N, C-alpha and C positions, 0 to 999 in steps of 0.2 A: 597422093594414092593415102598415106599416113599423116595422122594427126599428129606433126613433130613439135610444130610451133607450141609452146608453153608448156611442153611435156619435160619429165624429168629422167633423165639420162644416168644411168651409173657404168662406167667403164673401167675395167682393173685393168692393171700394167697400162697406164695412160700415161707414163712418166716418158715413153719414148716411141718412135716405131709406129707399128698397127695400131698400138693402143691410141697413142698421140693422133694420130690421123683420124681415128675412129671418134674421138672427143671433139675434135675440133669440126668435123663433118657435123656432128649431132649440133655442136652449137650454131654452126651457120646456117641450121635448117631451123633455129630457133628456140631449139631445147635448152634447159638448164641442165649443164654438166658435172657431175661429180666425178673428179679424177681421181680414183683410188691407185695407190702403188706403195711400194716400199721404199721407192727412192724418193725423199722430199724435195732434193734438188729439182730433179727431173719433172716432179710431179708440180711443183711453182711453177717451172719453165713454162710446163702445158697451161697453168691458167692464165699465167700473164700473156701468152698468145691467143688464148681465146678472148679475153678481156679487150686485148687492144685492138681486137675486130669487131669489139662491140657486144661479144657474148657475155653469158652468163655461167660461170664456174666456180666451183670449191674445191681445194685438195684435203683428202684427207687420208693419212698415213695407214695404210693396210698392208698386212703381212697375211694373204688367203691361205697360207698352211695354218695358221691358227685361228679356228671356230670362232672363239671369243673377239678376234681383230676383225671378221667377217660381219660378224652379227653387230658388232659395234656399230661397223658403217652405214649398214641399211638402217639401224635406228637412229643416228646422226641425219642420216639422208632425210627418212620420216620427218623427223623433228624441223630440219631448217627447211624443208620445201612441201612439207605437207601429202607428200605421194611419191610412187617409183611407177612409172611406166615402160622403162627400157633397160634392158643389161645385155651389158657386152664383157661375159669372162673371157680375159685375153691373158691376164698375169700368167707367165710359164718361165721356166728354166730349163738350161740342157747340160749336156755334157762335153767332156771333150771325146774325141773319136777316140772307140777303144773295143775289143774284142768282149763277148760277153763273160767270157771267162776270166776277165782282169777288172771286172767292175766290183767293187766292193761294196757291202752292204750299206755302209753309210750314204754311198754315192744314189744307190738305187731307191733308197728310203727318202733322201732330200728331194730326188725329182718328181717321185710320185707323190708326195707329200703335198708338193707346191703347186704340181700339175694336175693331176688327178683328185685328190683330196680336195684341193681349193676349187676346183670346180663343183663336187659336190657339196662342200659346205657352202658355197656361195648360192645354189641352187635351194639348199636347206632353208635359208633364211630370205633370201628374195623372192622366191615363190608366194610366199604367204604374203608379203608387202605389194608383190603385182595385185593378188586377188582383193586384198584391201582397198584398192586404188581403183577398183572394177576392171583389173586384164591386163596384160601386157604382154611383153615380148622378151625371150632372153635368144642371144645366140651366144654360144661357145664356140671359143676359136682353138680348133683341134688342129689337123696337120695333113698334108700330104702322107705325113710319117704314120698318121692313124689311119690309113686305110690301104696301107702295102708296108713290105719290111723296109726296115732302115738299118743296115749294117755300120756298126761301130756305135750306133747310136741307141742300144736296147732299151736302156731304161724311157728314154725320150717318147720312143716309138712305142715302147707298152702303155706309158702314161697316157698318148694321144690317140691311142684305139681305145683306152678305158674311158677318154672323153666322148667318142663316138659313140659307144656305148650306152654310157649315163644319158646323154643327150636322148637318142632313141627310147629310151625307156621313161625317162621325164615327160616327152613328147606324146607318148599314148596315154601316160596318167593323167594330163592335164589338160589334154586336147578339148575337153568336154566343159573347162571351167575358164574359159577366155585366155589362158595363157599359154602361148607358140614358144615352143622350144626348138631352135636348130643350132646345126653347129655350120661352120664352114672349114675347110680343108686346104690352107693355102699351101703353095708349094714355095721356092725359095724365094725370099723377099730380103731386098738389101736394108737391113736396119741395124741398129747399134747392137744389138744381141747377137745377129749374125758376123757381123765384123770381129766379134769378141772370142770368135772360136778359132781355131787354127786353121791355114789354110788346107 
């Protein structure tokens, strides 16, 4: 259905979990994959897994909480592969369960910067690159916590609600410009990030 073969896909948060599986699947379908993550060891492991299966991948250390880092990742992707066709904005972080009254300001800022601002900043630089490549698609990974309440995880839930809102707005803004923007809202998935949280 989609022309994945010979396409270029950028996946953030691809050092493990959903991001790694997404990057691997893109490669299996024939795309060249940019593995973007703050975790250099995990990112390198993802690239190795893809290459061991005959795929093509490049790791770029990326901190989605910093606009200059996101911009650099997009620019290097274009320099290396000449185009950008697909993006999955998956990078995220969470918090240990706590009531909203116990959340500290720096914790709130950390989570919303990495999650919500990271997706906004990503699209800010990814969409022009997709347009220059003739169009493409973005999938933002939100969460079930982005469409209903998430007791004990207020910063995370708020950031994921924000991603849903960003996605809806961007989808409407660029629907007539050959750029599709969608979100997925996974429920609980057994990933290293989930296991790192307390029971």
